[in-house]
DRENDO-1510 file (C-alpha; in Angstrom, 1 decimal, always signed):
<recs>
REC; n; res; u; v; w
REC; 1; MET; -13.1; -24.9; +14.5 .
REC; 2; ASP; -13.3; -22.9; +17.4 .
REC; 3; LEU; -10.1; -20.7; +18.3 .
REC; 4; SER; -9.9; -21.4; +21.9 .
REC; 5; TYR; -9.8; -25.3; +21.0 .
REC; 6; ILE; -7.0; -24.7; +18.4 .
REC; 7; ILE; -4.7; -23.0; +20.4 .
REC; 8; ASN; -5.0; -24.9; +24.1 .
REC; 9; GLN; -5.7; -28.2; +22.5 .
REC; 10; LEU; -5.3; -29.5; +19.0 .
REC; 11; GLY; -2.5; -31.6; +18.4 .
REC; 12; GLU; -1.6; -32.1; +22.5 .
REC; 13; GLU; -2.3; -35.9; +23.2 .
REC; 14; ARG; -1.5; -35.1; +26.9 .
REC; 15; GLU; -2.1; -38.4; +27.9 .
REC; 16; GLN; +1.0; -39.4; +26.0 .
REC; 17; TYR; +3.0; -37.4; +28.2 .
REC; 18; PHE; +2.2; -37.6; +31.9 .
REC; 19; GLU; -0.9; -35.0; +31.2 .
REC; 20; SER; +1.7; -32.2; +31.2 .
REC; 21; VAL; -0.6; -29.0; +30.2 .
REC; 22; ALA; +2.8; -27.5; +28.3 .
REC; 23; PRO; +4.2; -30.0; +25.4 .
REC; 24; PRO; +7.2; -31.8; +26.0 .
REC; 25; ILE; +10.1; -30.4; +23.8 .
REC; 26; ILE; +11.2; -33.9; +21.9 .
REC; 27; GLN; +14.4; -32.7; +21.1 .
REC; 28; SER; +15.6; -36.0; +19.3 .
REC; 29; SER; +17.3; -36.0; +15.9 .
REC; 30; ASN; +16.4; -39.6; +15.1 .
REC; 31; PHE; +13.3; -42.1; +15.9 .
REC; 32; ALA; +14.4; -45.6; +16.3 .
REC; 33; SER; +12.5; -48.6; +14.4 .
REC; 34; LYS; +12.0; -51.9; +16.1 .
REC; 35; THR; +12.0; -54.0; +12.8 .
REC; 36; VAL; +13.1; -53.8; +9.1 .
REC; 37; ALA; +9.2; -54.0; +8.0 .
REC; 38; ASP; +8.8; -50.8; +10.5 .
REC; 39; MET; +11.7; -48.6; +8.8 .
REC; 40; ARG; +10.1; -49.7; +5.6 .
REC; 41; TYR; +7.0; -48.2; +6.0 .
REC; 42; LYS; +8.6; -45.6; +7.7 .
REC; 43; MET; +10.9; -44.6; +4.9 .
REC; 44; LYS; +7.5; -45.0; +2.6 .
REC; 45; HIS; +5.3; -43.0; +4.5 .
REC; 46; GLU; +7.9; -40.6; +5.7 .
REC; 47; VAL; +5.6; -37.4; +5.2 .
REC; 48; ASP; +3.4; -38.5; +7.7 .
REC; 49; GLU; +5.9; -40.9; +10.2 .
REC; 50; TYR; +8.2; -40.0; +12.6 .
REC; 51; MET; +11.9; -40.8; +11.4 .
REC; 52; TYR; +13.8; -38.1; +11.5 .
REC; 53; THR; +13.8; -34.6; +12.5 .
REC; 54; ARG; +14.9; -32.8; +9.6 .
REC; 55; GLY; +11.3; -34.5; +8.4 .
REC; 56; ASN; +8.9; -35.0; +10.9 .
REC; 57; ASN; +9.1; -33.9; +15.0 .
REC; 58; PRO; +6.1; -34.4; +17.1 .
REC; 59; THR; +6.8; -30.8; +18.9 .
REC; 60; VAL; +7.0; -29.3; +15.8 .
REC; 61; SER; +4.1; -31.3; +14.6 .
REC; 62; ILE; +1.8; -30.2; +17.3 .
REC; 63; PHE; +2.8; -26.3; +15.7 .
REC; 64; GLU; +1.8; -27.2; +12.3 .
REC; 65; LYS; -1.3; -28.7; +13.5 .
REC; 66; LYS; -2.7; -25.4; +15.3 .
REC; 67; MET; -1.2; -22.9; +12.3 .
REC; 68; ALA; -3.0; -25.4; +9.5 .
REC; 69; ALA; -6.4; -24.8; +11.6 .
REC; 70; LEU; -5.9; -21.3; +12.5 .
REC; 71; GLU; -5.6; -20.6; +8.5 .
REC; 72; GLY; -8.5; -22.9; +7.9 .
REC; 73; ALA; -6.3; -25.1; +5.6 .
REC; 74; GLU; -5.6; -28.6; +5.3 .
REC; 75; HIS; -2.0; -29.1; +6.3 .
REC; 76; ALA; +1.2; -26.9; +7.3 .
REC; 77; VAL; +5.0; -27.5; +7.2 .
REC; 78; ALA; +7.4; -25.1; +9.4 .
REC; 79; PHE; +10.5; -23.5; +8.3 .
REC; 80; GLY; +13.5; -22.3; +10.4 .
REC; 81; SER; +12.7; -18.8; +9.4 .
REC; 82; GLY; +10.0; -16.7; +7.3 .
REC; 83; MET; +12.1; -16.4; +4.7 .
REC; 84; GLY; +12.6; -20.4; +4.4 .
REC; 85; ALA; +9.2; -20.9; +3.8 .
REC; 86; VAL; +8.6; -18.4; +1.2 .
REC; 87; ALA; +11.2; -19.4; -0.8 .
REC; 88; ALA; +10.2; -23.3; -0.5 .
REC; 89; ALA; +6.8; -22.0; -1.4 .
REC; 90; VAL; +7.7; -20.1; -4.5 .
REC; 91; LEU; +10.1; -22.5; -5.2 .
REC; 92; SER; +7.6; -25.7; -5.2 .
REC; 93; GLN; +5.5; -23.8; -7.5 .
REC; 94; VAL; +7.8; -22.9; -10.4 .
REC; 95; LYS; +10.5; -24.4; -12.7 .
REC; 96; ALA; +13.1; -23.1; -15.5 .
REC; 97; GLY; +11.2; -21.2; -18.2 .
REC; 98; ASP; +8.1; -20.0; -16.0 .
REC; 99; HIS; +7.0; -16.7; -15.0 .
REC; 100; ILE; +5.9; -15.0; -11.6 .
REC; 101; VAL; +3.4; -12.1; -11.1 .
REC; 102; CYS; +4.1; -10.3; -8.0 .
REC; 103; VAL; +3.0; -7.0; -6.4 .
REC; 104; LYS; +5.3; -4.2; -6.0 .
REC; 105; ARG; +7.3; -3.9; -3.1 .
REC; 106; PRO; +7.3; -7.4; -1.1 .
REC; 107; TYR; +9.5; -7.4; +1.8 .
REC; 108; THR; +12.7; -7.1; +1.0 .
REC; 109; TRP; +14.4; -10.5; +0.7 .
REC; 110; THR; +11.1; -11.8; -1.3 .
REC; 111; LYS; +11.8; -9.3; -3.6 .
REC; 112; ASN; +15.6; -10.3; -3.7 .
REC; 113; LEU; +14.4; -13.8; -4.1 .
REC; 114; LEU; +12.4; -13.3; -7.2 .
REC; 115; ARG; +14.5; -10.4; -8.8 .
REC; 116; ARG; +18.0; -11.6; -8.1 .
REC; 117; PHE; +17.7; -15.2; -7.3 .
REC; 118; LEU; +15.0; -17.1; -9.7 .
REC; 119; PRO; +16.9; -15.2; -13.0 .
REC; 120; ARG; +19.8; -17.2; -12.4 .
REC; 121; PHE; +17.5; -20.1; -12.8 .
REC; 122; GLY; +15.6; -19.3; -16.1 .
REC; 123; VAL; +12.4; -17.8; -14.2 .
REC; 124; GLU; +11.0; -14.0; -14.9 .
REC; 125; VAL; +8.9; -12.0; -12.7 .
REC; 126; THR; +7.2; -8.9; -13.5 .
REC; 127; MET; +6.1; -6.6; -10.6 .
REC; 128; VAL; +2.9; -5.1; -10.7 .
REC; 129; ASP; +0.7; -2.6; -9.1 .
REC; 130; GLY; -1.7; -5.0; -6.9 .
REC; 131; LYS; -4.3; -2.3; -6.0 .
REC; 132; ASN; -5.3; -3.0; -9.8 .
REC; 133; ILE; -6.9; -6.0; -10.8 .
REC; 134; GLY; -6.4; -5.2; -14.4 .
REC; 135; ARG; -2.9; -4.8; -14.0 .
REC; 136; ILE; -2.0; -8.4; -12.6 .
REC; 137; GLU; -4.2; -9.6; -15.7 .
REC; 138; GLU; -2.7; -7.4; -17.9 .
REC; 139; ALA; +1.2; -9.0; -16.5 .
REC; 140; ILE; -0.5; -12.8; -17.2 .
REC; 141; ARG; +1.5; -14.5; -19.9 .
REC; 142; PRO; +1.6; -18.1; -21.3 .
REC; 143; ASN; +4.1; -19.1; -19.3 .
REC; 144; THR; +2.4; -17.6; -15.9 .
REC; 145; ARG; +3.0; -20.3; -13.0 .
REC; 146; LEU; +2.4; -18.1; -9.7 .
REC; 147; ILE; +1.0; -14.9; -8.5 .
REC; 148; TYR; +2.7; -13.8; -5.6 .
REC; 149; LEU; +0.9; -11.5; -3.2 .
REC; 150; GLU; +1.6; -9.7; +0.4 .
REC; 151; SER; -1.7; -7.8; +1.5 .
REC; 152; PRO; -1.1; -5.4; +3.0 .
REC; 153; THR; +2.2; -4.8; +1.4 .
REC; 154; SER; +5.3; -3.8; +3.7 .
REC; 155; PHE; +5.6; +0.1; +4.5 .
REC; 156; THR; +3.2; +1.5; +1.9 .
REC; 157; PHE; +0.4; -1.1; +3.2 .
REC; 158; GLU; -1.7; -1.9; -0.3 .
REC; 159; LEU; -4.4; -4.2; -0.5 .
REC; 160; GLN; -4.6; -6.9; -3.1 .
REC; 161; ASP; -8.8; -7.9; -3.9 .
REC; 162; LEU; -7.7; -11.8; -2.5 .
REC; 163; THR; -10.9; -12.9; -4.5 .
REC; 164; ALA; -10.5; -11.1; -7.7 .
REC; 165; VAL; -7.2; -12.4; -7.9 .
REC; 166; ALA; -8.0; -16.1; -6.8 .
REC; 167; ALA; -10.4; -16.0; -9.8 .
REC; 168; VAL; -8.2; -14.4; -12.2 .
REC; 169; ALA; -5.5; -17.2; -11.2 .
REC; 170; LYS; -7.9; -20.1; -11.9 .
REC; 171; GLU; -9.0; -18.8; -15.4 .
REC; 172; ASN; -5.3; -18.8; -16.4 .
REC; 173; ASN; -4.0; -21.9; -14.3 .
REC; 174; CYS; -2.0; -20.2; -12.0 .
REC; 175; SER; -1.2; -20.6; -8.3 .
REC; 176; THR; -1.2; -18.0; -5.8 .
REC; 177; ILE; +0.9; -17.9; -2.8 .
REC; 178; ILE; +0.1; -14.7; -0.1 .
REC; 179; ASP; +2.6; -13.5; +3.0 .
REC; 180; ASN; -0.3; -13.2; +5.3 .
REC; 181; SER; +2.2; -12.0; +8.4 .
REC; 182; PHE; +0.8; -8.5; +8.3 .
REC; 183; ALA; -2.8; -9.6; +9.5 .
REC; 184; SER; -2.2; -12.8; +11.5 .
REC; 185; PRO; -4.1; -15.8; +10.7 .
REC; 186; LEU; -6.6; -14.3; +13.4 .
REC; 187; HIS; -7.3; -11.1; +11.6 .
REC; 188; GLN; -7.4; -12.5; +7.8 .
REC; 189; ASN; -7.5; -16.0; +6.5 .
REC; 190; PRO; -6.5; -15.8; +2.2 .
REC; 191; ILE; -7.4; -19.5; +2.0 .
REC; 192; SER; -11.3; -18.8; +2.4 .
REC; 193; PHE; -11.0; -16.5; -0.4 .
REC; 194; GLY; -9.4; -19.0; -3.0 .
REC; 195; ILE; -5.9; -18.1; -2.3 .
REC; 196; ASP; -4.1; -21.5; -2.4 .
REC; 197; LEU; -0.5; -21.4; -0.4 .
REC; 198; VAL; -0.4; -18.8; +2.8 .
REC; 199; VAL; +2.9; -18.5; +4.5 .
REC; 200; HIS; +3.7; -16.4; +7.7 .
REC; 201; SER; +7.1; -15.0; +9.2 .
REC; 202; CYS; +6.2; -16.8; +12.7 .
REC; 203; THR; +8.8; -14.5; +13.8 .
REC; 204; LYS; +6.3; -11.7; +14.0 .
REC; 205; TYR; +3.0; -12.4; +15.8 .
REC; 206; ILE; +3.1; -16.2; +16.2 .
REC; 207; GLY; +6.0; -15.9; +18.1 .
REC; 208; GLY; +5.3; -12.7; +19.9 .
REC; 209; HIS; +8.4; -12.0; +22.2 .
REC; 210; SER; +10.9; -11.1; +19.6 .
REC; 211; ASP; +13.1; -14.2; +21.0 .
REC; 212; VAL; +12.5; -17.2; +18.2 .
REC; 213; MET; +12.2; -17.4; +14.4 .
REC; 214; GLY; +10.6; -19.3; +12.3 .
REC; 215; GLY; +8.1; -19.9; +9.1 .
REC; 216; VAL; +5.5; -22.3; +8.0 .
REC; 217; VAL; +3.1; -22.6; +4.9 .
REC; 218; CYS; -0.3; -23.3; +5.2 .
REC; 219; GLY; -2.4; -25.1; +2.0 .
REC; 220; SER; -4.2; -28.1; +1.0 .
REC; 221; ARG; -2.7; -31.6; +2.0 .
REC; 222; GLU; -1.5; -32.5; -1.8 .
REC; 223; GLN; +0.2; -29.2; -2.0 .
REC; 224; ILE; +2.2; -29.5; +1.1 .
REC; 225; ASN; +3.3; -32.8; +1.1 .
REC; 226; GLN; +5.1; -31.9; -1.9 .
REC; 227; ILE; +6.9; -29.2; -0.4 .
REC; 228; PHE; +7.8; -31.7; +2.5 .
REC; 229; LYS; +9.0; -34.5; -0.3 .
REC; 230; GLY; +10.7; -31.7; -2.5 .
REC; 231; GLU; +11.9; -28.2; -1.0 .
REC; 232; PHE; +11.4; -28.5; +2.3 .
REC; 233; MET; +13.5; -32.1; +2.8 .
REC; 234; THR; +15.6; -31.1; +0.0 .
REC; 235; LEU; +16.6; -27.7; +1.2 .
REC; 236; GLY; +16.5; -28.6; +4.6 .
REC; 237; ALA; +15.6; -25.1; +6.4 .
REC; 238; VAL; +13.9; -27.3; +9.3 .
REC; 239; MET; +12.2; -25.8; +12.4 .
REC; 240; SER; +14.1; -26.8; +15.7 .
REC; 241; PRO; +11.6; -28.6; +18.0 .
REC; 242; HIS; +12.4; -25.9; +20.7 .
REC; 243; ASP; +11.4; -23.2; +18.4 .
REC; 244; ALA; +8.3; -25.1; +17.9 .
REC; 245; TRP; +7.9; -25.2; +21.7 .
REC; 246; LEU; +8.7; -21.5; +21.7 .
REC; 247; PHE; +5.8; -21.0; +18.8 .
REC; 248; ILE; +3.2; -22.9; +20.4 .
REC; 249; ARG; +3.6; -21.0; +23.7 .
REC; 250; GLY; +3.2; -17.6; +21.8 .
REC; 251; LEU; -0.3; -19.1; +20.2 .
REC; 252; ARG; -1.8; -19.4; +23.9 .
REC; 253; THR; -1.8; -15.7; +24.1 .
REC; 254; LEU; -2.1; -14.2; +20.3 .
REC; 255; PRO; -5.6; -13.7; +20.8 .
REC; 256; VAL; -5.0; -10.9; +23.4 .
REC; 257; ARG; -1.6; -10.0; +22.3 .
REC; 258; MET; -3.5; -8.7; +19.0 .
REC; 259; ASP; -6.5; -7.2; +20.6 .
REC; 260; ARG; -4.2; -5.3; +22.7 .
REC; 261; VAL; -2.0; -4.4; +19.7 .
REC; 262; ALA; -5.3; -3.6; +17.6 .
REC; 263; ALA; -6.6; -1.0; +20.4 .
REC; 264; THR; -3.5; +0.7; +20.9 .
REC; 265; THR; -2.4; +0.9; +17.6 .
REC; 266; ARG; -6.0; +3.0; +16.8 .
REC; 267; ARG; -5.0; +5.4; +19.5 .
REC; 268; VAL; -1.6; +5.9; +18.2 .
REC; 269; VAL; -2.8; +6.9; +14.9 .
REC; 270; ASP; -5.7; +9.1; +16.3 .
REC; 271; TYR; -3.3; +11.2; +18.0 .
REC; 272; LEU; -0.6; +11.3; +14.9 .
REC; 273; LEU; -3.8; +12.5; +12.2 .
REC; 274; GLN; -4.0; +15.5; +14.5 .
REC; 275; HIS; -0.6; +16.6; +15.1 .
REC; 276; PRO; +0.8; +19.9; +12.8 .
REC; 277; LYS; +4.1; +18.1; +12.0 .
REC; 278; VAL; +2.7; +14.9; +10.3 .
REC; 279; GLU; +2.1; +15.0; +6.9 .
REC; 280; GLN; +0.2; +11.6; +6.4 .
REC; 281; VAL; -0.4; +8.4; +8.0 .
REC; 282; LEU; -0.6; +5.0; +6.1 .
REC; 283; PHE; -2.8; +2.8; +7.5 .
REC; 284; PRO; -5.6; +0.3; +6.0 .
REC; 285; PHE; -7.7; +1.0; +8.9 .
REC; 286; LEU; -8.1; +4.3; +8.5 .
REC; 287; PRO; -12.0; +5.4; +7.1 .
REC; 288; THR; -9.9; +7.9; +4.3 .
REC; 289; HIS; -7.6; +4.9; +3.3 .
REC; 290; PRO; -8.7; +4.5; -0.4 .
REC; 291; GLN; -8.9; +0.8; +0.2 .
REC; 292; TYR; -10.4; +0.8; +3.4 .
REC; 293; GLU; -13.7; -0.9; +2.3 .
REC; 294; LEU; -11.7; -3.8; +0.9 .
REC; 295; ALA; -9.9; -4.0; +4.4 .
REC; 296; GLN; -12.8; -4.2; +5.9 .
REC; 297; ARG; -14.1; -6.9; +4.0 .
REC; 298; GLN; -11.0; -9.1; +3.9 .
REC; 299; MET; -9.6; -8.2; +7.5 .
REC; 300; ARG; -11.4; -8.6; +11.0 .
REC; 301; ASN; -9.1; -6.1; +12.8 .
REC; 302; ASN; -6.1; -3.9; +12.2 .
REC; 303; SER; -2.8; -4.9; +13.4 .
REC; 304; GLY; +0.1; -2.7; +15.1 .
REC; 305; GLN; +2.0; -1.5; +11.7 .
REC; 306; PHE; +1.2; +1.6; +10.2 .
REC; 307; THR; +3.7; +4.1; +8.4 .
REC; 308; LEU; +4.1; +8.1; +9.1 .
REC; 309; LEU; +5.0; +10.6; +6.5 .
REC; 310; LEU; +6.6; +13.4; +8.7 .
REC; 311; LYS; +6.4; +17.3; +7.3 .
REC; 312; ALA; +9.9; +17.2; +6.9 .
REC; 313; ALA; +12.2; +19.3; +4.5 .
REC; 314; ARG; +15.6; +17.7; +5.2 .
REC; 315; MET; +16.5; +14.2; +6.2 .
REC; 316; GLU; +18.4; +15.3; +9.5 .
REC; 317; GLN; +15.0; +16.5; +10.7 .
REC; 318; VAL; +13.5; +13.0; +10.2 .
REC; 319; ASP; +16.6; +11.2; +11.8 .
REC; 320; ARG; +16.5; +13.9; +14.9 .
REC; 321; PHE; +12.5; +12.9; +15.7 .
REC; 322; CYS; +13.7; +9.0; +15.3 .
REC; 323; ASP; +16.7; +9.7; +17.1 .
REC; 324; SER; +14.5; +11.1; +20.1 .
REC; 325; LEU; +12.1; +8.8; +20.6 .
REC; 326; LYS; +13.0; +6.8; +23.9 .
REC; 327; HIS; +10.1; +4.2; +23.9 .
REC; 328; PHE; +10.2; +2.9; +20.1 .
REC; 329; LEU; +13.3; +0.9; +19.5 .
REC; 330; MET; +14.9; +1.1; +16.1 .
REC; 331; ALA; +14.7; -2.2; +14.3 .
REC; 332; ALA; +14.0; -4.0; +11.6 .
REC; 333; SER; +11.4; -6.4; +12.3 .
REC; 334; TRP; +7.9; -6.3; +14.6 .
REC; 335; GLY; +5.3; -8.4; +16.0 .
REC; 336; GLY; +6.9; -8.9; +19.3 .
REC; 337; HIS; +5.9; -7.0; +22.9 .
REC; 338; GLU; +8.2; -3.9; +21.8 .
REC; 339; SER; +6.9; -0.8; +19.8 .
REC; 340; LEU; +9.4; -0.1; +16.9 .
REC; 341; ILE; +10.4; +2.4; +14.2 .
REC; 342; PHE; +12.2; +1.2; +11.0 .
REC; 343; PRO; +13.4; +4.8; +8.8 .
REC; 344; ILE; +13.1; +4.3; +5.3 .
REC; 345; SER; +16.1; +7.2; +5.7 .
REC; 346; ALA; +18.4; +4.6; +7.0 .
REC; 347; THR; +18.0; +2.7; +3.9 .
REC; 348; TYR; +20.3; +6.1; +2.1 .
REC; 349; ALA; +23.2; +4.4; +3.5 .
REC; 350; SER; +24.5; +3.3; +0.0 .
REC; 351; GLU; +22.7; +3.1; -3.6 .
REC; 352; GLU; +22.3; -0.7; -3.4 .
REC; 353; MET; +20.5; -0.3; -0.5 .
REC; 354; LYS; +18.2; +2.6; -1.1 .
REC; 355; SER; +14.6; +2.1; -1.0 .
REC; 356; ASP; +12.7; +4.2; -3.8 .
REC; 357; LEU; +10.1; +5.6; -1.1 .
REC; 358; PRO; +10.9; +9.0; +0.3 .
REC; 359; PHE; +12.9; +9.9; +2.8 .
REC; 360; ASN; +10.2; +11.1; +5.6 .
REC; 361; MET; +8.4; +7.9; +5.8 .
REC; 362; VAL; +9.1; +5.9; +9.0 .
REC; 363; ARG; +7.3; +2.6; +9.5 .
REC; 364; PHE; +5.9; +2.0; +13.4 .
REC; 365; TYR; +4.8; -1.1; +14.7 .
REC; 366; VAL; +3.0; -0.5; +18.0 .
REC; 367; GLY; +3.6; -3.4; +20.7 .
REC; 368; LEU; +1.8; -4.4; +24.0 .
REC; 369; GLU; +3.0; -0.8; +25.9 .
REC; 370; ASP; +0.4; +1.4; +27.2 .
REC; 371; PRO; -1.0; +3.9; +24.4 .
REC; 372; ASP; -0.4; +7.2; +26.4 .
REC; 373; TYR; +3.5; +5.8; +27.4 .
REC; 374; LEU; +3.8; +5.9; +23.8 .
REC; 375; ILE; +1.9; +8.9; +22.2 .
REC; 376; ARG; +3.8; +11.4; +25.1 .
REC; 377; ASP; +7.4; +9.6; +23.9 .
REC; 378; LEU; +5.6; +10.6; +20.3 .
REC; 379; GLU; +4.8; +14.1; +21.3 .
REC; 380; GLN; +8.2; +14.7; +22.7 .
REC; 381; ALA; +10.0; +13.6; +20.1 .
REC; 382; LEU; +7.8; +15.4; +17.3 .
REC; 383; ASP; +8.3; +18.4; +19.6 .
REC; 384; THR; +12.4; +18.2; +18.7 .
REC; 385; MET; +11.8; +18.8; +15.0 .
</recs>
């Protein structure tokens, strides 16, 4: 299906709403039935019908159709946050007594779900080095039901061989889920490699303006309907019609934004690679990256995240560098119009929060600013060290 068609036309029945170019926000919690038979039918087929916005809503449905098509999936269901999507997808695949294999260092709240929440309900989790398919195979037990992936991972940007993982999962009767937020559906489509479910934090690239939160799960119609009838309807982490409308708006410019972000990021990385105060840049699209060939094979282009390791003997030097940046905001998320940093040293506030990563690491997200504007800011901040 053509990308331009998906973004601009798919799911938009304009003749139903006065040929409006932008779809309406159907801000209704309820949808009426004309007869008892009509209501009975809707209740029986609620997975496809409009009855109550906690289930389906016309504006949200447009967004779900577009996201499913972008991922090459049969169907999708949208949530009020990325973590809502992750939690529902994971919970749909396991029960008490089951075991999950997950890559090391996933998104922080995914890790909390797997390591702190699920064990309370009898689900065990093993974290492994996902770079090595052998480690994943070794971790599988007779009761393993799910392999959870994040490729590339947060902060260190390690990849998993999606084709190899999918093959191992099928051999062992396991499901696979991947968080594809880093790459966006434009740069990577895990379903084409055999992965079962794809989750996104739509708050990031899909929204693109740092003004809306949401998540989505994409997969086969059977799996998505299972999630809809179970975790989605039961737990209630639904996306609002207004938020879905904002995400549809975000999709209109997604290709243009991703192209800009990719090009600017390469310029910024090239500058940092030659700077004497930079120890290392972690970025999957560098030819020196140990998984460069895999990145080229699985992803169509780079996105805007990389991690910088500064040549710093003391945390104070890293703090001074971060505090001196004028055009990179310090914030936890990414994917919007603005460039950001997240210093690992910030997690050193307490032992409970402390990351196992070194204090001289700073994660960067490059937004839509001019590359020279960002490079000048980096140069002056590096000088303060």
